[in-house]
Structures are given as C-alpha cells and as structure tokens.
N, C-alpha and C positions, 0 to 999 in steps of 0.2 A: 459090288461101290465099296473099295478097301478107302477110306477116308483114314488117313494121318491127323494124329494130332498131339500134345504133350502136355505136361503139365505143372505146377510149383507153387512151392508153399500150402499152407492150411490156411482154415478159416472156411466161411462164407465167399464162396463160387462166383469167379465171373468171368463167361465165356465170352472169347475175345471172336472174332469175323473180319478179316483183312480185307482191301480191297484187290479190282482187279486187277492181272497181270503178278502181282505180289504174293505170298506168299506167308505163314507166320513167324518162317526168323524174320522176311525183311521188313513189314510191317511191327512186329512188335518187340521181336529181339536188338535186332541192329538199331531202329528207335527207342532202344532204351525205357519201354513202356512194360515189358512185364519186370523188369530194377525196381518202378516204381510202384507199380504193383500189389507185387509181391507183401508189402511190410502188412496192408491190409485185409488183403484179400486171395482166397487160395485163384489161382491164374489155370484157366485153362484154354488152352489154341486151337483151332482144325486151319489143316490144310482147306481151303474150300475145295471140292471136285475141278475139275481139270486145272487143278494148281499145285507146285511143290511133290511131295511125295504123295499125296492120292491117287488112285486111278484118274484116268482124264479117255473122257469118250468123249467123241469126237460127232454125236449127234446131237445135234439145237437140243432136240427132244429131252434130254437126257439130265439138262437145268431145267431153270425158272423158277420164280420164286419158293412154292410149292417144291420143289426135288430138294434146294439147296437152304432150305429151312430143314427139310424135313431131320438132312446131314445135321444140324445140330440137336435136335429133339431125337435122336436116336446117337447119339455122344452121348449128350442128359443120360438116358438111362441106361446108356451103356459104363455109366460115372455111378451112379444110383444116384445124380445132381433131384431132387425134383422140383426144387426153385434159387435160383440165379440172380444175378446180377446182368443184364448180357450191353457190350459195346461194339458196333456194327463202326467199319470206316469203309464210308464212299460205298462199290458194292457191295460189302457188311454194310453199311445206314439197311441198303434197297432189302436185304434178302431182314435183318433185321424189323422193320415197320412190317415186314411180314405178317414175321412172329408175332411181332406186335396186334394186327388186326385179325388174326387168327389164332392166336394162343396166348392171348396176353399173362393168363392163370401162373403163367407155368414162372414165371418172371417179376420182380423185385423192383426193381429202375432197368433204365434203359441210355444209355447213350448213343446218339448219331453222331457219327461223325463229318466233316467231306458229303452233307446230301443235302436235298432241293427236290423240288419238283420233279425238275426233270427221272429222277432215277426212281423215285418214290410215284408219283402220280402217271404215272411214263411209258409206254412198252410202245417195241415196234411193230411199227403196221404189218399186217397180212403183207408177203412179196418184198417187202421193204430187206435191205438188206445197215444193218448198224453200222456206223458209220468207222467204227473203231474197228469192227470184225472186219470187215474190209481193209483195211488196213494191215490184217494180219496174214493176212491171205492176202496182198501184193505181194508182184512176184520180184520187184522190184518198189522197194519204199522210198530212195529219191521221192517216187514219183507222187509217193502221196500228198495232197493238195494242205489238204486238210491237219493245219498245227495240231490242233490237239492227239486225232488221232496218227499223228507222225510222233508222239513224242510215247505215244504209247507203244507203236514198234521200235520206237528203239530203248525202251524200258522191256521190253519181253525181249526183244534180240539180246541186252546185255545181261541173261540172270540162263546161267547154266543151265539143260535139259530143258529146258522150254519146250513145249509142244501148244506150237500155235492156232492148228490146224480145233485143236479142243479149247482156246482162250476165244477163240474164232466164237467157234458156238456156245459159253459159256456165255461170253458178249452182247448174240444174239437173243436169251434169251434170260439171262438172269433179274431183268426189272421187272416185276412186278405183273397188272400194274394193282396196285393198293387203292382202294375204293378211301376220300377221305370220311362217307359216312362212318365207317368200318374202325377209321383211328378216331372217329367223336365217341366211344366206348371203354374206351383206354384211361384205366382210373389208375397208374401207377407212375411214378415219378419219371420225367424222362427231359434229360438233359442235352439240345445238343448244337453244337462245336464246328465254324464254317471257318472256314478263313475266310477276310477281309474280299482277298480276286477270287471265284469264283465260277468252274462254266457246268455248271452240276444245276444250275437252274436255282430258285428261289428257297434257299432256307427257311421263310418268312412262312411263308403255303404249307409248310409243313409242320410249323410251332406251333402256328393259327389252327390245325386240324387236330392234334394235338390236346386234347383241354392239360391245364396251366403247366407246359412245355419254358422250359428254360430255355432260352436264345442267347451266345456266349458268341461273339464276332471276333475274330483277330486282328486286330489292323498286322499291314505291310505283310503279310502272307499267300503264300496262293495254296492251289489243294496238293502239291508236296512239300512244301518248304512248312508247314501248319505244323503238316504231321509228330514230330519229332520238338515242338516246339515248348517252353518249360510253360507258355501260361495257357496251353492249352491242356499238359499235365495237373495242373496249376487244378482249371477248371474241373476235370473229372475228380480228383484227390479230394477236393473239396465238397462234391457232389457224390461224394461213396459215403465221406467221412458222416456230412447229412443223414442220410440210408441208417447209419450207423448209428445213429443219435437216437433215428426216429423208430427204432425196431421193436 
C-alpha cells in the first residue's frame, strides 16, 4: 500500500489526518492549516488510503479504522517519530479516536475536529450500505435524496482523479467502532472542536468518554465552513502551545 505524505517545518511533530473525500492538500494546505501550524510544529500530513496520491483499493476490507490507523503508525515508523501530537478531522477524527483507544502511548496530545458519536462509536451494520457510499456509487447523483450524501458526491466529483469506488469502499468501513470503555483510559490532553451545526452526532458524547477532554463549539459554522475558521485555528494553536509549556 503506497501512502503519500508531505512534511513541513521543524520541531516537535504533529500528524494531520484529513476527512473523507478530501486529501492533505484540500484539508490542510488550501485551508491554511499548514501555514498556521508550521511556526510551532513539524507538520506531517498523509493522503489516507483511497484518497489523493495514495493507493486506492476498491475492496472495503482494505479500509477500516485498524488499517487506516496502521498507516499513521507506519508513517511514524518511516519518519522515525516515536511520539507526536495528533490532529484528525471528520474521518480523520474517527481514525484518531481508534489510535487513542489502542495506541495512546504513541501520542502526547490529540485534537479531534468535526467529530461525534456517529463517527466514533457507530459502524455500518452488516449487510447495510453507508448512505455516503451509496451516493458515491450512484449512476445518477441527481437522484440521491439524502442532502448530506449528495453534498459528498458533489464534492468528490469536483476533485480531479477521484476514484469513486475507492471512496465508497472507504466510506463503508472507516468507522471503528471504538468502545467508550477503551477511551476511558486515555490520559493525554484531548481537544475536541466542532461546528455548531453538525451531522456527525454528538461531540459531547465523545468528550464525556475521554477523561479531561476539552470541547469547543464554533458558532455559526457547519462541517465544511468550520475548517478554515480562524476561531478553530486559534483554539488549536492555544492548545498546542499549552502542551509545549507543560512538556
């Protein structure tokens, strides 16, 4: 499995895990996250499998939180990173939650953005098709009735070289699930940042499952508009600087 990644800057590392359909360029470069984080971190971002310049298997079994979390761990090994800060958005927050549940000792702190109980604690039931996956595979996207899923299809169609079959396979399997009891043992600082208008479930439930987790809600934003929002960036930078002071 070829995984594309890029790095910027120097110092203590932070690994960025993007949302579904997007890639490292769209999630982190276009939205100026690298520009914001580079002065205080060595920034490492990957294209998750199925996305960007990474390999794009069509078999749903190739995805799943365990496999996608494994890509993060293998990238850390490749770069000689023993411990790092972690930042996942949307799908990336689900992958990051899995990493916290099963590999928490590899991380100094974590940021989960655009997250909720739907992403972290629930998976697609056996025999069912995820609505986003169904929209990605639809022959006629104009007939997709679910507004959120239709939006993801429009987004995917707007990205050059999107592999709809690979993205659908990923959508079918990337959610863990993670057990609440597994997150109860997380003993590192965790920041959760969400838009006020979300569709990914309750961030409060995720925050309640992680001891000491801090939850920030950004007013007047949704799952897409919150990503470049200055208030989101300010909250993340303040959180990371706090980890530096306490290190």
